[in-house]
C-alpha positions, 0 to 999 in steps of 0.5 A: 500499499502506498499514498491514498492520493498525488501530493506535491514535492518542493525541494529547494537547494543551492550552494555554499562554500563557492558552489563546492558543496551543494545543500537541499531540503523540502516538503510536501504539499496536499491535502487529506482527502482529495489529490492534490491540485495541478503545479503552476507556474505560478504556484512555484513562483509564491513558494520561492518568494516566500522560501526567500524572505526566511532565507535571506532573514538575518535571525533565520541566522542561515551564512552568508556563503550558503545561496539559493538557487532552485525551488521545483515542484512536482508531483507524486503519485499513489506509488510513491513515486515522480509522476513524468513531466510534471515538475516545474522549476524556479529560480530567484532573478538574483542569487539570494544569501543567507542573512547571517554575517556569521562565520559558517559551521561545516556542511554536516551540522544541520538544524532540524525543523521538526514538522507536526501536528496534532495525533501523537503517533503514527503515520503521518505524525511528524517529518523533519525539514533540514534547514541549511546553514544555520550559523548560531553559536551555542553555549557552554553547556552546547544550547543555542540561545532561546532567543536566536531559536525564537526569531528562526521559528517565528520565521519558518512559521510565518512561511509557512503561513503564507502556505496556508493561505495562498490559493495558487498553491495546490494543497497545504501542507502535509506529512505523508507516509507511505503505507506497510503493505505486510500489515495492510496500513494504507498511506496517509496524508495530514496537514502540518499543523505546528512547526518545531525547532530546537536548541540544539545542533543535530548532524545530516550523514548524506552530502550531495556533494565532497569538498576537495581535501588536502591531507597534512601528513607527518611521519612517525617516529617507529621502531 
């Protein structure tokens, strides 16, 4: 069993460190009880504009060496696979830089936003969105200051509020989970009703590119 109906996958992407590394993140649009609408040029442009506002805000804490370059919307069928020839793309007229002048952290370090709804557990109740390039300082206990998290979380709420309020989009922010065929459990699509941002950095195990690495070699006195 896969999905109960079609949804739309949103992907934001760009690069950092002068193009040596790339990043991507995203979420889904759709409806709880029906298929997502067709994707329009206006939809992908509107989503991109809202993300640009979030990305470049100083209070979002994204390092200026991180660049936002492209938004992609594509339909996902009931089998959980991309539907061919449904993708639409939008690139800002000028490259958008993160709004923080502080030095960037290594690309393996990321702050995670949890997208959730009021259901305590089950399919399509929580999702993770890695926020690229956040470089808030941490204190001696390893935590990010409350004021920084508050500012970022407010900006992210504003972004998702815009997604909910835009009638030109193919759906609302949703979480989607594929069904489990062995247990005959159907998939689920449920609305995102809250965003949560913690005050501890996480790590990303997967990187799309690799920085060119150089080595400093020292002989060891053996014997």
